[in-house]
KENU-796459 format. One record per residue (C-alpha): residue number from 1; chain; x, y, z. Coordinates in nm, 2 decimals. Example, Ala and Ser with C-alpha at 12.3 -4.5 7.8 and 13.67 -1.06 7.14 Angstrom:
BEGIN
n	chain	X	Y	Z
1	A	1.23	-0.45	0.78
2	A	1.37	-0.11	0.71
// end
This chain:
BEGIN
n	chain	X	Y	Z
1	A	-0.70	0.54	0.35
2	A	-0.42	0.27	0.33
3	A	-0.08	0.24	0.15
4	A	0.04	-0.14	0.10
5	A	0.46	-0.09	0.15
6	A	0.68	-0.34	0.06
7	A	1.06	-0.29	0.16
8	A	1.35	-0.42	-0.04
9	A	1.35	-0.74	0.17
10	A	0.97	-0.78	0.04
11	A	0.85	-0.74	0.35
12	A	0.48	-0.57	0.36
13	A	0.35	-0.31	0.54
14	A	0.01	-0.17	0.60
15	A	0.03	0.23	0.67
16	A	-0.24	0.44	0.69
17	A	-0.24	0.77	0.47
18	A	-0.33	1.10	0.58
19	A	-0.53	1.29	0.30
20	A	-0.34	1.57	0.15
21	A	0.01	1.42	0.22
22	A	0.27	1.25	0.01
23	A	0.31	0.89	0.00
24	A	0.67	0.93	0.06
25	A	0.59	1.11	0.42
26	A	0.36	0.85	0.54
27	A	0.67	0.59	0.42
28	A	0.85	0.80	0.58
29	A	0.64	0.84	0.87
30	A	0.60	0.40	0.88
31	A	0.91	0.36	0.94
32	A	1.03	0.26	0.59
33	A	1.40	0.29	0.50
34	A	1.29	0.58	0.23
35	A	1.58	0.85	0.26
36	A	1.38	1.11	0.06
37	A	1.68	1.35	0.09
38	A	1.55	1.69	-0.08
39	A	1.23	1.65	0.15
40	A	0.96	1.60	-0.12
41	A	1.06	1.87	-0.33
42	A	1.15	1.67	-0.66
43	A	1.53	1.74	-0.65
44	A	1.65	1.40	-0.60
45	A	1.51	1.05	-0.67
46	A	1.59	0.91	-0.28
47	A	1.19	0.83	-0.25
48	A	1.18	0.60	-0.55
49	A	0.91	0.36	-0.57
50	A	0.75	0.11	-0.78
51	A	0.38	0.12	-0.85
52	A	0.21	-0.24	-0.84
53	A	-0.11	-0.42	-0.98
54	A	-0.25	-0.19	-1.21
55	A	-0.21	0.09	-0.98
56	A	0.04	0.35	-1.25
57	A	-0.25	0.41	-1.48
58	A	-0.48	0.53	-1.20
59	A	-0.21	0.79	-1.08
60	A	-0.18	1.18	-1.27
61	A	0.10	1.13	-1.50
62	A	0.46	1.23	-1.37
63	A	0.57	1.62	-1.43
64	A	0.87	1.69	-1.68
65	A	1.03	1.78	-1.34
66	A	0.98	1.41	-1.22
67	A	1.05	1.26	-1.52
68	A	1.42	1.46	-1.52
69	A	1.48	1.29	-1.19
70	A	1.34	0.98	-1.28
71	A	1.62	0.99	-1.57
72	A	1.89	1.01	-1.27
73	A	1.74	0.71	-1.09
74	A	1.89	0.38	-1.06
75	A	1.63	0.08	-1.17
76	A	1.42	0.27	-1.36
77	A	1.09	0.07	-1.47
78	A	0.82	0.15	-1.66
79	A	0.60	0.17	-1.34
80	A	0.83	0.40	-1.14
81	A	0.71	0.70	-0.97
82	A	0.87	0.96	-0.70
83	A	0.66	0.88	-0.37
84	A	0.69	1.29	-0.29
85	A	0.47	1.34	-0.62
86	A	0.23	1.17	-0.47
87	A	-0.05	1.26	-0.27
88	A	-0.27	1.06	-0.08
89	A	-0.65	1.07	-0.10
90	A	-0.94	0.82	-0.09
91	A	-0.85	0.76	-0.47
92	A	-0.56	0.55	-0.35
93	A	-0.71	0.36	-0.08
94	A	-0.48	0.03	-0.12
95	A	-0.22	0.17	-0.36
96	A	0.07	-0.11	-0.36
97	A	0.43	0.06	-0.40
98	A	0.75	-0.15	-0.35
99	A	1.07	0.09	-0.24
100	A	1.29	0.09	-0.49
101	A	1.67	0.02	-0.45
102	A	1.88	0.23	-0.34
// end
C-alpha cells in the first residue's frame, strides 16, 4: 500500500506502507519531519496530520483519547487525525495526508 504524504513545505512523497504498522511509523521511517514524541501511545499530538481528498470518511472514527489529544493540538481542522491512531491496510492504499504545523 502507498501513503502520499505532503510535508509542511508542500513537497509530496510516496511512502510504502506496511500492513499493521501505523501511518505515523511509516511517515517517520520515510524521513518526514514528524516528531511523534510519545511513540504512538496517543499521549501527545506531535503526529497530527490532515487527511486529504475524501479519505477522512473512510477511516475508523477517532477514539475519545484521540479527540482529547486533538483538543490540545495547534491548527486543528475538521480533517485532523493523529497518524499514530491510523493503521496501514490495503483499504488505505493511496491515502493522502499532510503534516500539520508543529
